[in-house]
C-alpha positions in Angstrom: 118.0 119.4 205.9 117.9 122.8 207.5 121.1 121.9 209.4 122.8 121.0 206.2 121.8 124.4 204.6 123.1 126.2 207.7 126.4 124.4 207.3 126.6 125.2 203.6 125.8 128.9 204.3 128.5 129.1 207.0 131.1 127.6 204.6 130.1 130.0 201.8 130.4 133.0 204.2 133.8 131.9 205.4 135.0 131.5 201.8 133.7 134.9 201.0 135.5 136.4 204.1 132.1 137.4 205.7 132.1 135.0 208.7 133.7 135.2 212.0 137.4 134.4 212.4 138.3 135.5 208.9 141.9 134.9 208.0 143.9 137.6 206.2 144.7 137.1 202.5 148.2 135.9 201.6 150.5 138.8 201.7 152.6 140.5 199.1 156.1 141.7 200.1 155.6 145.1 201.7 157.1 148.0 199.8 159.1 149.1 202.8 161.1 145.9 202.8 164.2 145.5 200.7 166.1 142.2 200.2 169.7 143.3 200.5 171.5 139.9 200.3 171.0 136.2 200.2 173.4 133.4 201.4 173.4 129.7 200.5 175.6 126.9 201.6 175.3 128.2 205.2 176.4 126.2 208.2 174.4 124.6 211.1 171.9 122.9 208.7 170.0 125.9 207.4 168.9 126.0 203.8 169.6 129.7 203.3 169.7 133.1 205.0 168.5 136.5 203.7 169.2 140.0 205.0 166.4 142.6 204.8 166.1 146.3 205.4 162.9 147.8 206.8 163.0 151.5 205.6 160.1 152.6 207.8 161.0 156.0 209.4 161.4 155.3 213.1 164.0 152.6 213.0 167.2 154.0 214.3 170.8 153.0 215.1 170.8 151.5 218.5 173.9 151.8 220.8 176.3 149.0 221.5 178.6 148.5 224.5 181.8 150.4 223.5 184.1 147.5 224.3 182.6 145.4 221.5 181.0 142.7 223.7 177.6 143.2 222.0 178.9 143.3 218.4 177.8 140.8 215.8 180.1 137.8 215.5 180.6 134.4 213.9 178.7 133.7 210.7 176.2 136.5 211.5 178.9 139.1 210.9 179.0 137.8 207.3 175.3 138.0 206.9 175.3 141.6 208.2 177.8 142.5 205.5 180.7 142.5 208.0 179.1 145.4 209.9 179.8 144.7 213.6 177.1 147.1 214.8 174.3 146.9 212.3 171.5 149.4 211.9 168.4 148.2 213.8 166.2 148.3 210.7 168.1 145.4 209.3 167.3 141.8 210.2 168.1 138.2 209.0 165.5 135.7 207.9 166.8 132.1 208.1 165.0 129.3 206.2 165.3 125.6 207.3 165.4 122.6 204.9 161.8 121.9 203.7 160.8 125.5 204.2 158.7 125.3 201.0 158.0 121.5 200.9 157.1 120.5 204.4 153.8 118.7 204.9 152.5 121.0 207.6 150.8 123.9 205.9 151.2 126.6 208.7 154.8 127.8 208.7 156.7 128.3 212.0 158.7 131.4 212.9 161.3 131.1 215.7 162.3 134.2 217.7 165.4 133.9 219.8 166.3 135.5 223.2 168.8 137.9 224.7 172.4 138.0 223.6 171.7 135.2 221.2 171.3 134.4 217.5 169.3 131.9 215.4 172.3 129.6 214.9 173.0 128.9 218.6 169.4 129.2 219.7 167.8 126.9 217.3 170.3 124.9 215.2 173.6 124.4 217.0 173.2 124.8 220.8 176.9 123.9 221.3 178.2 126.9 219.2 179.2 128.7 222.4 180.0 125.6 224.5 178.4 124.6 227.7 177.8 128.2 228.8 175.6 128.7 225.8 173.6 125.5 225.8 173.1 125.3 229.6 174.9 122.0 230.2 177.6 119.7 229.0 178.0 118.1 226.7 176.1 120.2 224.2 174.0 118.8 221.3 174.8 119.9 217.7 171.2 120.2 216.6 168.2 122.0 218.1 164.5 122.7 217.6 165.0 123.8 214.0 166.1 120.3 213.0 163.5 118.6 215.2 160.6 120.4 213.6 162.0 120.5 210.1 162.5 116.7 210.1 158.9 116.3 211.0 157.5 118.2 208.1 157.2 121.7 209.6 158.2 124.6 207.4 160.6 126.5 209.7 162.0 130.0 209.6 163.9 132.1 212.2 164.6 135.8 212.6 167.9 137.3 213.6 168.2 140.8 215.1 170.8 143.5 214.6 171.2 144.4 218.3 171.3 141.3 220.5 169.8 143.2 223.5 167.8 145.6 221.5 164.4 147.4 221.8 161.6 144.8 221.8 159.2 147.2 220.2 161.4 147.7 217.1 162.1 144.0 217.0 158.3 143.3 217.2 157.9 145.3 214.0 160.5 143.1 212.4 158.7 140.0 213.6 155.7 141.3 211.7 158.0 141.9 208.7 159.3 138.3 208.8 155.7 137.0 209.0 154.7 139.1 206.0 157.7 137.7 204.0 156.9 134.1 204.9 153.3 134.6 203.9 154.3 136.0 200.6 156.8 133.3 199.9 154.4 130.5 200.7 151.1 132.1 199.8 149.6 131.3 203.3 147.4 133.5 205.5 148.9 132.7 208.9 152.1 131.7 210.7 152.8 130.0 214.1 155.1 132.0 216.3 157.5 130.7 218.9 159.3 133.2 221.2 162.0 132.0 223.6 163.0 134.1 226.6 163.4 137.7 225.5 162.0 136.6 222.2 158.6 136.2 223.9 158.6 140.0 224.4 158.8 141.0 220.7 156.5 138.1 219.6 153.9 139.0 222.1 154.3 142.8 221.5 153.6 142.1 217.8 150.3 140.1 218.3 149.2 142.6 221.0 149.7 145.6 218.7 152.0 147.2 221.3 154.0 149.3 218.9 156.0 152.5 218.7 154.1 155.6 217.6 155.4 155.1 214.1 154.8 151.3 214.1 152.2 149.1 212.5 149.5 147.2 214.3 149.0 143.4 214.4 147.9 142.1 211.0 145.9 139.1 212.2 148.4 136.7 210.7 149.3 134.5 213.7 147.5 131.3 214.4 149.4 130.2 217.5 151.8 131.9 219.9 154.1 129.6 221.9 156.4 131.1 224.6 159.4 129.2 226.0 160.6 130.4 229.3 159.2 133.8 228.5 159.1 136.4 231.2 155.4 136.9 230.8 155.3 138.1 234.4 158.7 139.8 234.2 162.0 139.0 236.0 164.2 140.7 238.5 167.2 138.3 238.6 169.9 140.9 238.0 168.8 143.1 240.8 168.0 140.3 243.2 171.3 138.5 242.7 173.3 141.7 242.0 176.8 140.9 243.2 177.0 137.4 241.5 175.5 138.9 238.4 177.7 142.0 238.2 181.0 140.0 238.7 180.3 138.3 235.3 180.0 141.7 233.6 182.4 144.1 235.3 185.7 144.2 233.3 187.8 144.9 236.5 186.5 141.6 237.9 187.3 139.8 234.7 183.7 139.8 233.4 182.9 139.8 229.7 179.2 138.9 229.6 177.0 141.1 227.3 174.4 142.0 229.8 173.4 145.0 231.9 174.3 145.5 235.5 172.1 147.0 238.2 175.1 148.8 239.8 176.7 151.9 238.3 179.8 151.7 240.4 181.5 148.6 241.9 184.7 147.7 243.7 186.8 144.9 242.1 190.1 143.9 243.6 190.3 147.1 245.6 189.5 149.4 242.6 186.2 151.4 242.6 185.1 152.1 239.0 182.0 153.4 237.2 180.5 151.7 234.1 177.4 153.7 233.0 177.5 151.8 229.6 176.3 148.7 231.5 173.3 150.5 233.1 169.7 149.3 232.8 168.5 152.8 232.4 169.8 155.6 230.0 172.9 156.9 231.9 175.6 159.4 230.9 174.6 159.2 227.2 174.6 155.4 227.2 171.5 153.1 226.6 173.0 149.8 225.4 170.4 147.4 226.9 166.8 148.6 226.3 165.5 145.1 225.7 166.6 144.0 229.2 165.0 146.9 230.9 161.7 146.1 229.2 161.6 142.6 230.8 161.8 143.8 234.4 159.2 143.3 237.1 159.4 143.1 240.9 159.3 139.7 242.6 160.5 140.7 246.0 157.0 140.7 247.4 156.7 137.0 246.4 160.1 135.6 246.8 162.1 138.2 248.7 165.6 139.3 247.7 168.8 137.2 247.9 170.2 138.5 251.2 173.4 136.4 250.8 174.7 138.8 248.1 177.0 141.7 248.9 175.1 145.1 249.1 171.8 143.2 248.4 169.5 145.9 249.8 171.0 148.9 248.0 171.4 146.9 244.8 167.6 146.1 244.7 166.2 149.3 246.3 168.9 151.8 245.3 171.6 153.8 247.1 175.3 153.5 248.1 176.4 150.2 249.5 179.8 149.1 250.9 181.2 148.1 247.5 178.5 149.2 245.0 176.2 152.1 244.0 172.8 151.7 242.4 171.0 154.9 241.2 167.6 156.1 242.1 165.3 153.5 243.7 167.0 150.6 242.2 164.8 148.2 240.2 161.8 150.4 240.5 163.6 153.2 238.7 164.6 150.8 235.9 161.0 149.6 235.6 159.7 153.2 235.5 162.2 153.9 232.7 160.5 151.5 230.4 159.4 148.0 231.4 157.0 146.4 229.0 155.6 143.8 231.3 152.6 145.7 232.5 151.9 147.4 229.1 151.9 144.0 227.4 149.5 142.5 229.9 147.2 145.6 229.5 147.3 145.5 225.7 146.4 141.8 225.8 146.9 138.9 223.3 143.8 138.6 221.1 141.6 135.6 221.8 142.0 134.7 218.1 145.6 133.8 218.9 145.8 130.4 220.6 148.6 130.9 223.2 150.7 128.2 224.8 153.1 128.8 227.7 156.1 126.5 228.5 158.3 126.7 231.5 161.5 125.0 232.6 161.8 123.6 236.1 165.4 122.9 236.7 167.7 125.7 238.0 171.0 124.3 237.0 172.2 126.5 234.1 176.0 126.0 233.7 178.2 129.0 234.6 175.8 131.3 236.3 174.4 131.8 239.8 171.0 130.2 239.4 167.7 131.8 240.4 167.0 130.0 243.7 164.4 132.1 245.5 161.5 130.1 244.1 160.8 127.5 241.5 162.6 128.5 238.3 164.5 127.4 235.2 167.6 129.1 236.6 166.7 132.6 235.2 162.9 133.0 235.0 160.4 131.9 237.7 158.0 129.2 236.7 155.2 131.5 237.9 156.4 134.2 235.4 156.8 131.9 232.4 153.3 130.5 233.1 151.7 133.9 233.9 148.5 134.1 231.8 147.6 137.7 232.6 146.3 139.5 229.5 146.2 136.4 227.3 142.8 136.1 225.7 142.9 132.4 224.9 145.3 130.2 226.9 145.3 127.0 224.9 147.8 125.1 227.0 150.6 125.3 229.6 153.4 122.9 230.4 156.3 122.5 232.8 159.3 120.7 231.5 160.7 119.7 234.9 164.0 118.5 233.6 165.0 121.5 231.5 166.7 124.7 232.5 166.3 128.1 230.8 169.0 127.4 228.1 167.8 123.9 227.3 164.3 124.9 226.3 165.3 125.3 222.6 166.6 121.8 222.2 165.5 119.6 225.2 163.7 116.6 223.8 160.6 116.9 226.0 160.3 120.6 225.2 160.6 120.0 221.5 158.0 117.2 221.7 155.6 119.5 223.6 156.0 122.3 221.1 155.4 119.9 218.2 152.3 118.6 219.9 151.0 122.1 220.3 151.7 123.0 216.7 149.8 120.0 215.6 
């Protein structure tokens, strides 16, 4: 009888919000968020897309590469009101079919990675061809359809600057969660961050925020990271020459990514491109989000000594064909990596956290990370790094998936659904 009374008292305390593990009340739409536009009849299987503006002072216009390679494109250009370089206080909220009717009560917010968008990442992996989906042929559906068809209420966020500041984007992750809670009258959301998206998702739940930012609101039940650089990555510096060739215009490169080198020789011509630098250089700072993911792995896996100018690229200085400023990767880390601050801030134990890694380094079209076990970009040891995570509820290695397959690979989707359940 006493046990029964203790159980009843615990239930009453929880309902009154007086017990441990109290959930936040369902949210109203914050006053600093403005719905600017809505779009229906959208492609790739989504139900609708909305554009919001966060008017909080502190958001600012981020820089974009001057040759246009980082501009918004495709259908996203329409959603951003045909502005190629949108203000960073604007973001997109995608809603999947069943967003308000799915049988699973806790909604899911998907956060995409670097140089990506919600369409290619979650709904149409083949939008950019094999280079975008990681292999050929590419599927035409992704994790959005997988989860939505199984009764999950799925949303995704899209950012203005594809390689933007993860701290600003973390604030918008919080915005998207507040909007979802208000739409569905629910206290919490499950959060999935893929690759760079892990940084903003984790920064939000860890209350790692700009001085003007808002702390975590206690509104995330589960955090799932897919190939996230929880322990950081150093791929661009460790494989500098192969990486830079895909970026440097004089070499025919067009990839929207930063280069470790400031100067490089292509076909006999030595040129400087400070706009592609990891660190703020000559008035340019186009890739803050990439800088924030850096950490050194040379002590664990060494540096790729087959690459031209490997030593000066990683550690800084003038090589035969390239120049890297300062002390190389360490200077870039010192300029603003978030890996150590995120681990120090810590994911609260109230957030059940799951880490998923890919185990096949066979990404189509790039020089794959081969110094140690990886998914082609991020080391397995980094994706599964639990430092600073209060409650590690599960880890998994999808041996047959590379970094770009983690958003649509069948085994990865099944693992995510199992964790969500």
